[in-house]
C-alpha positions as CSV (number, residue, x, y, z in Angstrom):
1,M,109.0,86.5,106.8
2,I,105.5,88.1,106.5
3,Q,103.8,84.7,107.1
4,S,106.0,84.0,110.1
5,L,105.1,87.4,111.5
6,L,101.4,86.7,111.1
7,A,101.5,83.2,112.4
8,R,100.9,84.3,116.0
9,P,99.2,82.6,118.9
10,P,95.4,83.1,119.1
11,E,95.8,85.7,121.9
12,T,97.8,87.9,119.6
13,C,96.1,87.2,116.3
14,P,92.8,85.3,116.8
15,P,91.4,82.8,114.3
16,S,88.9,85.4,113.2
17,D,91.8,87.6,112.0
18,R,93.4,84.8,110.0
19,P,91.5,84.1,106.8
20,G,93.6,82.1,104.3
21,S,96.8,83.7,103.1
22,I,95.5,83.7,99.6
23,W,93.3,86.7,100.6
24,W,95.7,88.8,102.7
25,L,99.0,88.0,100.9
26,W,99.0,86.2,97.5
27,L,96.1,87.9,95.7
28,P,97.3,91.4,96.7
29,L,100.9,90.5,95.5
30,A,99.5,89.1,92.3
31,A,97.4,92.2,91.7
32,L,100.5,94.4,92.4
33,L,102.6,92.4,90.0
34,F,100.0,92.3,87.3
35,L,99.4,96.1,87.4
36,S,103.1,96.9,87.4
37,L,104.2,94.5,84.7
38,S,101.3,95.4,82.4
39,S,102.1,99.1,82.8
40,I,105.7,98.5,81.9
41,V,105.5,95.8,79.3
42,A,102.1,96.5,77.7
43,G,101.5,100.2,78.3
44,A,99.3,100.7,75.2
45,W,97.0,97.7,76.2
46,Y,97.0,99.0,79.8
47,N,95.8,102.4,78.7
48,E,93.1,101.0,76.5
49,V,91.8,98.3,78.8
50,I,92.8,99.0,82.4
51,N,93.3,102.8,82.5
52,Q,90.4,103.8,80.3
53,E,88.0,106.2,82.1
54,G,85.0,104.2,83.4
55,K,86.6,100.8,82.6
56,G,89.2,98.4,84.0
57,I,90.6,99.6,87.3
58,E,87.8,102.1,88.0
59,L,85.2,99.4,87.6
60,A,87.3,97.1,89.8
61,Q,87.4,99.8,92.5
62,A,83.6,100.0,92.4
63,V,83.2,96.2,92.6
64,L,85.5,96.2,95.7
65,L,83.4,98.9,97.3
66,L,80.1,97.2,96.5
67,L,81.4,94.0,98.0
68,A,82.6,95.9,101.1
69,L,79.1,97.5,101.3
70,G,77.5,94.0,101.2
71,V,79.8,92.8,104.0
72,A,79.1,95.8,106.1
73,L,75.3,95.4,105.7
74,A,75.6,91.7,106.5
75,S,77.5,92.7,109.7
76,L,74.9,95.0,111.0
77,G,72.8,92.1,112.5
78,P,75.7,90.5,114.4
79,A,76.9,93.9,115.5
80,R,73.5,94.8,116.9
81,R,73.0,91.4,118.7
82,R,76.5,90.6,119.9
83,A,78.6,93.8,120.3
84,P,78.3,97.1,122.2
85,R,76.0,99.6,120.6
86,W,78.9,101.8,119.4
87,V,80.2,98.9,117.3
88,F,76.9,98.9,115.4
89,G,77.3,102.6,114.8
90,W,80.8,102.0,113.4
91,V,79.6,99.3,111.0
92,L,76.7,101.5,109.9
93,L,79.1,104.3,109.2
94,A,81.3,102.0,107.2
95,A,78.3,100.9,105.1
96,V,77.3,104.5,104.5
97,C,80.9,105.4,103.4
98,C,81.1,102.4,101.1
99,L,77.8,103.3,99.5
100,F,78.8,106.9,99.0
101,V,82.3,106.2,97.6
102,A,81.0,103.4,95.3
103,G,78.3,105.7,94.0
104,E,80.9,108.4,93.4
105,E,83.2,106.0,91.6
106,L,80.4,105.1,89.3
107,S,79.1,108.7,89.0
108,W,75.9,107.3,90.5
109,G,75.3,105.1,87.4
110,Q,76.5,107.4,84.7
111,T,79.6,105.3,84.2
112,L,77.4,102.3,83.4
113,F,74.4,103.9,81.6
114,H,76.2,106.9,80.0
115,W,73.6,109.5,80.5
116,A,74.4,113.1,79.7
117,T,75.4,115.4,82.5
118,P,73.0,118.3,83.1
119,E,74.5,121.5,81.7
120,G,74.4,123.4,85.1
121,W,76.1,120.5,86.9
122,A,78.8,120.1,84.2
123,R,79.8,123.7,84.8
124,I,80.7,123.0,88.4
125,N,82.1,119.5,87.9
126,D,85.7,119.6,86.6
127,Q,85.2,116.4,84.7
128,G,81.6,117.0,83.6
129,E,80.3,114.0,85.5
130,T,77.3,113.5,87.8
131,N,79.3,113.1,91.0
132,L,80.3,115.2,93.9
133,H,84.0,114.5,94.3
134,N,85.0,116.4,91.2
135,T,83.4,119.6,92.5
136,S,85.6,120.2,95.5
137,S,88.8,119.1,97.1
138,W,86.9,118.6,100.3
139,L,85.0,115.8,98.7
140,D,88.0,114.4,96.8
141,Q,91.6,114.9,97.9
142,K,90.9,115.5,101.6
143,P,88.8,112.4,102.2
144,R,91.4,110.4,100.2
145,L,94.1,111.8,102.5
146,V,92.1,110.8,105.6
147,L,91.7,107.2,104.2
148,G,95.3,107.0,103.3
149,L,96.4,108.1,106.8
150,A,94.0,105.6,108.4
151,I,95.4,102.8,106.3
152,G,99.0,103.8,106.6
153,L,99.0,104.7,110.3
154,G,96.2,102.4,111.5
155,G,96.3,99.5,109.1
156,L,100.1,99.3,108.9
157,G,101.5,101.1,112.0
158,F,99.0,99.9,114.6
159,P,99.2,96.1,114.1
160,L,103.0,96.3,114.1
161,L,102.9,98.3,117.4
162,A,100.5,95.7,118.8
163,L,103.1,93.0,118.2
164,L,105.4,94.9,120.6
165,R,102.6,95.7,123.1
166,P,99.9,93.0,122.8
167,A,98.0,94.5,125.7
168,I,96.9,97.2,123.3
169,R,94.4,94.8,121.8
170,N,92.6,94.5,125.1
171,I,91.4,98.1,125.1
172,R,87.8,99.1,124.6
173,L,88.3,99.7,120.9
174,A,89.6,96.2,120.4
175,P,86.6,94.9,118.3
176,I,87.3,97.4,115.5
177,L,91.1,97.7,115.6
178,P,92.9,96.8,112.3
179,P,94.1,93.2,112.0
180,L,97.7,92.1,111.7
181,T,96.8,90.2,108.5
182,G,95.9,93.5,106.9
183,V,99.6,94.6,107.0
184,P,100.5,93.4,103.5
185,L,97.6,95.2,101.8
186,A,98.3,98.4,103.8
187,A,102.0,98.1,103.0
188,I,101.2,97.8,99.3
189,A,99.0,100.8,99.4
190,V,101.7,102.9,101.1
191,F,104.3,101.6,98.6
192,V,102.2,102.6,95.6
193,G,101.8,106.1,97.2
194,V,105.6,106.4,97.5
195,V,106.0,105.4,93.8
196,W,103.4,108.0,93.0
197,M,105.3,110.8,94.8
198,I,108.6,109.8,93.2
199,D,107.0,109.7,89.8
200,G,105.6,113.2,90.4
201,W,109.1,114.5,91.3
202,R,110.8,112.9,88.3
203,G,108.0,113.1,85.7
204,G,106.6,110.2,83.7
205,Y,106.0,106.9,85.4
206,S,108.1,104.1,86.7
207,L,106.1,101.1,87.9
208,F,102.5,102.1,87.3
209,I,100.5,104.1,84.8
210,R,98.3,106.5,87.0
211,P,99.5,105.2,90.3
212,S,96.8,107.2,92.0
213,E,94.2,104.8,90.6
214,V,96.3,101.8,91.6
215,Q,96.6,103.1,95.1
216,E,92.8,103.6,95.3
217,F,92.4,100.0,94.2
218,F,94.4,98.8,97.1
219,F,92.8,101.3,99.5
220,Y,89.4,99.7,98.7
221,A,90.8,96.2,98.8
222,Y,92.0,97.0,102.3
223,V,88.6,98.3,103.3
224,L,87.0,95.1,102.0
225,F,89.5,92.9,103.8
226,Y,89.0,94.9,107.1
227,L,85.3,94.6,107.0
228,V,85.5,90.8,106.3
229,V,87.7,90.4,109.3
230,L,85.4,92.6,111.4
231,R,82.4,90.4,110.5
232,R,84.4,87.3,111.4
233,R,85.2,88.9,114.8
234,L,81.5,89.7,115.4
235,L,80.4,86.2,114.5
236,A,83.0,84.8,116.9
237,L,81.6,86.7,119.8
238,P,79.3,84.7,122.1
239,P,75.6,85.3,121.5
240,P,73.7,87.3,124.2
241,G,73.2,85.3,127.4
242,A,75.7,82.6,126.4
243,L,77.9,83.4,129.4
244,T,75.1,83.7,131.9
């Protein structure tokens, strides 16, 4: 059903928005299945290998963000040469955000190199790490909420709305609007969030150990996919002067 929804004519879902289904459907589903089954069937192994602080899923999150940063940086040239100036600003903002969040996920290198946190900083950081997001909810929960809403409403809701009203994709913001092929990743991220809320109400866990980390993994996977599609769109634009 999802594949039939996404197999749209070029005017609704252009070729730039349709990388192979392995990327937008099968790999996300495989990751979801792996994280769920290993949580349920091999909880001790999951806690040791996947859930361990600074290992497993946290390192995977950082890798996704660093890949997204690389894609954003590689998109700056095409954005500057082929798109309106504000698109360049959007891509630059995405690169800065990816760099900041990747740095925060790695505690700016402490996760990899294990240096000691300065005593003064450890007193204001609730996990004793050299990062900012553990010092204030304004640098942790609130940015996470913004990203979650952007993916839930924008990445999931907007593409489905555009199926009903294709003319929406002709507005000025069209170059940066979320792709229809991002719907599976956005839906998975929303689904994990629902599981997280239900687990919080009932206590314990059902499908995932630490579903908050699982959701962040899919958040960052969505960001990477979105930036890949955005770069493909920019490269599909005609070069300056091609239409003159």
